[in-house]
N, C-alpha and C positions, 0 to 999 in steps of 0.2 A: 393549402399545404402548410403544415406546422413548421415553424422556424427551426425546430430540432431535427427535422428530416434531413438525412444526408443525401446529397445529390452529387453525382460524379460527372465531370466534364467529358465531352467527346474528345477524341484524339485531336490534338492541335489547339484545343481551347485553353485559355489562360486558367491556371489553377490558383485558387486562393491559398496562400501559404499557411495561414492560421486557421486550422480546423477545430481549434479548441474554443468553447464558449467562454465568454468573460464572466466575471463574478456579478451576481445580481445583488447589489447592496442597496438597501433603502433605510429610511429612518427607523430606529427601533421603538419599542413600546415606551421607553423612557425619554424618547426624543434625542438621545445622545449617541447611543451605540447603534450601529447598523445591524439590521437583522438580515442574515444571509440565508436565503432559502436554497434548497437543492435545485440545481439546474435541471437534472433529470428527475421526473416525478416518481419513477419506479425502477426496480431492478431490470425489468424487461426493456424499458425504454433505454436505459444506460447500455445494456448488453447489445441492443440493436445498433446503437451508435458505435460501440467498441468493435463489434464484429464486422461492421462496414468499413471501419478505418484500419484496423489491424489485419493486414492481408498476408497470408502465408499459404503456400501450396500444401495441400493435404494428400496429394497424389504420391504414391510410393509408400515404402515401409517405415519411414522415419517419423512421420507426423500423422496423428489421428484427431479428428474433431467430430463430435456427435452433434448432428443437427437438432437433437432433442436434449441439449445440454442440461436443461432444468430437471431431467430425470436422474441426474448424478449429483448426490449431495456434496461431494467435494467441489465439483464445478460451481454449484450454487454458492457455496461458502467462499470460494476464491473470487468469483466475479462480484459478489457482494462486497468483499474486501476491497476490490479494485474500485468499485463505485464510491465507497466511503473515502478511499485515498484520493480519488479524483475530486470529490466535492470539497475536501479540505485543501488540496494542493492547487486547485484552479484559482484560489483566492490570492496566491502569491504571484505578484506581477513580474517577479524576477525569474527565478529558476524553478518555480513550482511545477510547471508542466513537464520540464525536462526531468525532474526528479520522479514525477509520476510515471513517465515512460520508462526511464532507466531502472529505477528501483522497484517498481510495482508491476507494470504491464509486461516488460520483458521477462521478469522472473516468473510470474504466475502463468502467463501464456505458454512459456517454455515447458512448464510442468504440465499444464493442461493438454498441450499438443503432443507430449512425449508418447511414443508408441507403447510404452509400458505404463502410461498414466491412467487416469480415471476413465478414459474412453476406449481403453484396450478392448477389443472385440467389436467395436462399432465401426469397422472399416467401411462397410457398405450401408450405413445408416444405423439407427439405434438398435442395439442388440437387446433381445428379450431376456438375456442373461447377463446384465452388467456385473462388473466386479462387486463382490461383497466386501464387507468390512474385514480388516486384518484380524485374523483369529487371535484371541487372547484368553488366558485363564481368568477366572474371577479375581479381581484385585482385592486386597485386604480392605475391610471396612474403614480403617483409619484414613485411607486415601480419600474418602468421600466426606470426611468431617469438614465442616466449614472452617475456612482459614480466616481467623479474626484479625489478621494484620492489615487488611484493606489494601486498596490500590496505592501505588506510590504517587506522590504529588506530580502534577503535570508541569509545574513551573520549574525554575532553576532550584537546585538543591540549596537548602538553607546553609549559611556559613556558620560553621561551628569552629571557633578558634581552638587550636590545640592547647592543652594545658602546658604551662611552662614548667619544666622540670628544674628544680633547684638542686644543683650539685655544688659541693664545695669547690671553690676555684683555687687553683694554685697561684702563689704570688707571681706577678708578672716580672719577668727578667728582661731587661733591655740591655743589649750589649753596649758597653761604654765605647763611645767613639770620640776620637779626637777631633773629628770634623763636625762642624755644626751644619745643620741642614740649611 
C-alpha cells in the first residue's frame, strides 16, 4: 500500500488528526537550497486524496458532483488550481494548511458542488450532455494582442520614495509668551 493512500478508521478507532502530508524537502542541486518536489505526483492522485478527505452529501437538490469530473473542463481547471495551492501552502508549517482549506478548498468545492455549477445535469452520474461554454460574440482582435507588460514581480513591491515638493514656506510666527517653558 502506497503511503499516499487514504484509509479511514472503523467506528470507535482513534483518528489521526493531521491528514495533511508534510513537505518533502531535500538538498538542492547547489547544495544550499532545498528542492521541494510535489507530494502528489499527478492531478488524479491529488484529486483522489481530496475527494476522499472533503466529504459532503450530494443527495438532494443543493449539491451535485460528477463521478467523471475529468470530463468537465472547469472542474479540471479548479482541481488543478487546488493541487497547485496545496503544493505551495503545505510547505508553510504555520497556517498554510488552514489557508489552503479556508481560501481554496472551501471556495472551489462550493462552486464545483453548486447545483447550478459545472456538474449541472449530472445528478445520476455523468451526463452525455454536460454544460457547454457560455455563449459569447467574437471579441475584437485587439483583445488577443500580446500584452507586453509582463507579470508583476512576486516579491515585495520596490520602494519608490515620493518626490519632495518644494513650496514656498511662510515665515513662522510663534506667539510671544511671557512664560518660559
